TIVO-2410 file (N, C-alpha, C; in nm, 3 decimals):
# residues 66
REC num residu      c1      c2      c3 atome chaine
REC   1      M  11.224  10.974   9.536     N      A
REC   1      M  11.113  10.909   9.582    CA      A
REC   1      M  11.093  10.920   9.722     C      A
REC   2      K  10.995  10.985   9.785     N      A
REC   2      K  10.971  10.975   9.932    CA      A
REC   2      K  10.949  10.852   9.982     C      A
REC   3      E  11.006  10.810  10.119     N      A
REC   3      E  10.988  10.693  10.170    CA      A
REC   3      E  10.829  10.704  10.239     C      A
REC   4      G  10.759  10.565  10.218     N      A
REC   4      G  10.615  10.567  10.265    CA      A
REC   4      G  10.516  10.608  10.202     C      A
REC   5      K  10.560  10.670  10.063     N      A
REC   5      K  10.459  10.765   9.981    CA      A
REC   5      K  10.396  10.659   9.886     C      A
REC   6      L  10.265  10.631   9.887     N      A
REC   6      L  10.205  10.571   9.775    CA      A
REC   6      L  10.132  10.654   9.682     C      A
REC   7      L  10.025  10.715   9.719     N      A
REC   7      L   9.939  10.797   9.646    CA      A
REC   7      L   9.936  10.952   9.721     C      A
REC   8      G  10.021  11.026   9.717     N      A
REC   8      G  10.002  11.136   9.786    CA      A
REC   8      G  10.084  11.158   9.895     C      A
REC   9      G  10.089  11.035   9.971     N      A
REC   9      G  10.160  11.045  10.080    CA      A
REC   9      G  10.075  11.064  10.223     C      A
REC  10      V   9.964  11.070  10.199     N      A
REC  10      V   9.894  11.131  10.295    CA      A
REC  10      V   9.881  11.027  10.436     C      A
REC  11      C   9.854  10.919  10.410     N      A
REC  11      C   9.851  10.782  10.502    CA      A
REC  11      C   9.986  10.796  10.571     C      A
REC  12      G  10.095  10.797  10.486     N      A
REC  12      G  10.232  10.788  10.528    CA      A
REC  12      G  10.252  10.908  10.618     C      A
REC  13      G  10.224  11.025  10.596     N      A
REC  13      G  10.256  11.169  10.669    CA      A
REC  13      G  10.155  11.133  10.802     C      A
REC  14      I  10.041  11.075  10.787     N      A
REC  14      I   9.967  11.072  10.928    CA      A
REC  14      I  10.042  10.975  11.023     C      A
REC  15      G  10.071  10.876  10.954     N      A
REC  15      G  10.147  10.763  11.039    CA      A
REC  15      G  10.256  10.796  11.105     C      A
REC  16      K  10.330  10.866  11.006     N      A
REC  16      K  10.474  10.927  11.072    CA      A
REC  16      K  10.450  11.019  11.189     C      A
REC  17      Y  10.346  11.109  11.165     N      A
REC  17      Y  10.328  11.227  11.279    CA      A
REC  17      Y  10.260  11.160  11.399     C      A
REC  18      F  10.174  11.051  11.370     N      A
REC  18      F  10.151  10.980  11.518    CA      A
REC  18      F  10.235  10.865  11.551     C      A
REC  19      E  10.314  10.853  11.486     N      A
REC  19      E  10.421  10.730  11.510    CA      A
REC  19      E  10.348  10.594  11.519     C      A
REC  20      I  10.283  10.571  11.399     N      A
REC  20      I  10.192  10.446  11.384    CA      A
REC  20      I  10.224  10.420  11.215     C      A
REC  21      D  10.225  10.278  11.224     N      A
REC  21      D  10.287  10.213  11.077    CA      A
REC  21      D  10.157  10.251  10.974     C      A
REC  22      P  10.212  10.317  10.868     N      A
REC  22      P  10.130  10.377  10.779    CA      A
REC  22      P  10.040  10.273  10.717     C      A
REC  23      V  10.072  10.144  10.720     N      A
REC  23      V  10.005  10.027  10.659    CA      A
REC  23      V   9.865  10.017  10.751     C      A
REC  24      I   9.876  10.051  10.869     N      A
REC  24      I   9.752  10.040  10.964    CA      A
REC  24      I   9.659  10.166  10.935     C      A
REC  25      I   9.734  10.283  10.918     N      A
REC  25      I   9.647  10.393  10.838    CA      A
REC  25      I   9.564  10.372  10.732     C      A
REC  26      R   9.639  10.318  10.633     N      A
REC  26      R   9.569  10.266  10.514    CA      A
REC  26      R   9.457  10.176  10.514     C      A
REC  27      I   9.476  10.088  10.621     N      A
REC  27      I   9.358   9.980  10.618    CA      A
REC  27      I   9.251  10.068  10.679     C      A
REC  28      L   9.269  10.142  10.790     N      A
REC  28      L   9.184  10.203  10.853    CA      A
REC  28      L   9.105  10.309  10.773     C      A
REC  29      W   9.163  10.370  10.679     N      A
REC  29      W   9.113  10.457  10.594    CA      A
REC  29      W   9.017  10.403  10.461     C      A
REC  30      V   9.068  10.264  10.435     N      A
REC  30      V   9.010  10.194  10.336    CA      A
REC  30      V   8.866  10.146  10.394     C      A
REC  31      V   8.858  10.101  10.535     N      A
REC  31      V   8.754  10.060  10.589    CA      A
REC  31      V   8.668  10.181  10.586     C      A
REC  32      L   8.700  10.278  10.653     N      A
REC  32      L   8.609  10.416  10.666    CA      A
REC  32      L   8.559  10.447  10.540     C      A
REC  33      T   8.625  10.439  10.437     N      A
REC  33      T   8.571  10.487  10.301    CA      A
REC  33      T   8.468  10.393  10.267     C      A
REC  34      L   8.482  10.246  10.264     N      A
REC  34      L   8.378  10.138  10.247    CA      A
REC  34      L   8.253  10.173  10.332     C      A
REC  35      L   8.284  10.178  10.446     N      A
REC  35      L   8.165  10.207  10.553    CA      A
REC  35      L   8.086  10.350  10.543     C      A
REC  36      S   8.169  10.446  10.464     N      A
REC  36      S   8.095  10.586  10.466    CA      A
REC  36      S   8.056  10.608  10.337     C      A
REC  37      V   8.043  10.488  10.219     N      A
REC  37      V   8.000  10.524  10.104    CA      A
REC  37      V   8.094  10.628  10.024     C      A
REC  38      G   8.216  10.602  10.032     N      A
REC  38      G   8.311  10.682   9.947    CA      A
REC  38      G   8.363  10.821  10.007     C      A
REC  39      I   8.308  10.857  10.125     N      A
REC  39      I   8.335  10.998  10.184    CA      A
REC  39      I   8.498  10.998  10.209     C      A
REC  40      G   8.557  10.895  10.261     N      A
REC  40      G   8.703  10.872  10.272    CA      A
REC  40      G   8.776  10.916  10.148     C      A
REC  41      V   8.732  10.908  10.034     N      A
REC  41      V   8.804  10.950   9.917    CA      A
REC  41      V   8.794  11.094   9.905     C      A
REC  42      I   8.690  11.168   9.933     N      A
REC  42      I   8.682  11.307   9.922    CA      A
REC  42      I   8.777  11.371  10.040     C      A
REC  43      V   8.771  11.325  10.145     N      A
REC  43      V   8.858  11.348  10.265    CA      A
REC  43      V   9.007  11.332  10.249     C      A
REC  44      Y   9.044  11.223  10.174     N      A
REC  44      Y   9.179  11.187  10.117    CA      A
REC  44      Y   9.243  11.303   9.999     C      A
REC  45      I   9.152  11.333   9.931     N      A
REC  45      I   9.179  11.448   9.816    CA      A
REC  45      I   9.209  11.577   9.902     C      A
REC  46      A   9.109  11.597   9.980     N      A
REC  46      A   9.115  11.748  10.050    CA      A
REC  46      A   9.249  11.729  10.128     C      A
REC  47      A   9.295  11.629  10.212     N      A
REC  47      A   9.411  11.632  10.275    CA      A
REC  47      A   9.542  11.626  10.187     C      A
REC  48      W   9.544  11.570  10.066     N      A
REC  48      W   9.639  11.589   9.998    CA      A
REC  48      W   9.672  11.710   9.948     C      A
REC  49      I   9.532  11.830   9.900     N      A
REC  49      I   9.570  11.937   9.885    CA      A
REC  49      I   9.626  12.016   9.976     C      A
REC  50      L   9.541  11.989  10.101     N      A
REC  50      L   9.563  12.085  10.222    CA      A
REC  50      L   9.717  12.061  10.314     C      A
REC  51      V   9.739  11.949  10.318     N      A
REC  51      V   9.841  11.891  10.412    CA      A
REC  51      V   9.993  11.929  10.333     C      A
REC  52      P  10.087  12.041  10.382     N      A
REC  52      P  10.205  12.056  10.317    CA      A
REC  52      P  10.291  11.945  10.287     C      A
REC  53      E  10.387  11.931  10.188     N      A
REC  53      E  10.453  11.838  10.178    CA      A
REC  53      E  10.589  11.812  10.278     C      A
REC  54      E  10.655  11.733  10.311     N      A
REC  54      E  10.764  11.703  10.398    CA      A
REC  54      E  10.854  11.800  10.326     C      A
REC  55      G  10.907  11.875  10.441     N      A
REC  55      G  11.043  11.967  10.413    CA      A
REC  55      G  10.977  12.119  10.368     C      A
REC  56      Q  10.844  12.135  10.332     N      A
REC  56      Q  10.808  12.269  10.295    CA      A
REC  56      Q  10.803  12.356  10.439     C      A
REC  57      D  10.829  12.482  10.401     N      A
REC  57      D  10.826  12.605  10.508    CA      A
REC  57      D  10.694  12.592  10.554     C      A
REC  58      N  10.666  12.606  10.683     N      A
REC  58      N  10.530  12.604  10.758    CA      A
REC  58      N  10.497  12.729  10.801     C      A
REC  59      E  10.583  12.826  10.777     N      A
REC  59      E  10.591  12.969  10.833    CA      A
REC  59      E  10.467  13.030  10.777     C      A
REC  60      G  10.391  13.089  10.894     N      A
REC  60      G  10.278  13.173  10.854    CA      A
REC  60      G  10.136  13.074  10.840     C      A
REC  61      T  10.170  12.950  10.849     N      A
REC  61      T  10.036  12.866  10.842    CA      A
REC  61      T   9.972  12.851  10.976     C      A
REC  62      G  10.066  12.865  11.087     N      A
REC  62      G  10.019  12.817  11.227    CA      A
REC  62      G  10.045  12.688  11.262     C      A
REC  63      I  10.099  12.608  11.160     N      A
REC  63      I  10.116  12.462  11.207    CA      A
REC  63      I  10.273  12.459  11.264     C      A
REC  64      A  10.263  12.389  11.378     N      A
REC  64      A  10.399  12.369  11.448    CA      A
REC  64      A  10.462  12.236  11.385     C      A
REC  65      P  10.576  12.241  11.355     N      A
REC  65      P  10.665  12.128  11.315    CA      A
REC  65      P  10.651  12.044  11.427     C      A
REC  66      P  10.651  11.886  11.378     N      A
REC  66      P  10.643  11.782  11.465    CA      A
REC  66      P  10.767  11.763  11.553     C      A
***
């Protein structure tokens, strides 16, 4: 089990990348989702699919490692 991962690890990964507590990211994401009538859920699912797992090779993706 990966540290900071609840559902897909998106908020944990964003928090780690920006060096912010993942709980803050999760709270902001819930508020955004409630205020945007659910668009945050669609964005979360897209991020879950598009963002590479920790430790995966990013070669050829154009994404620089943090």
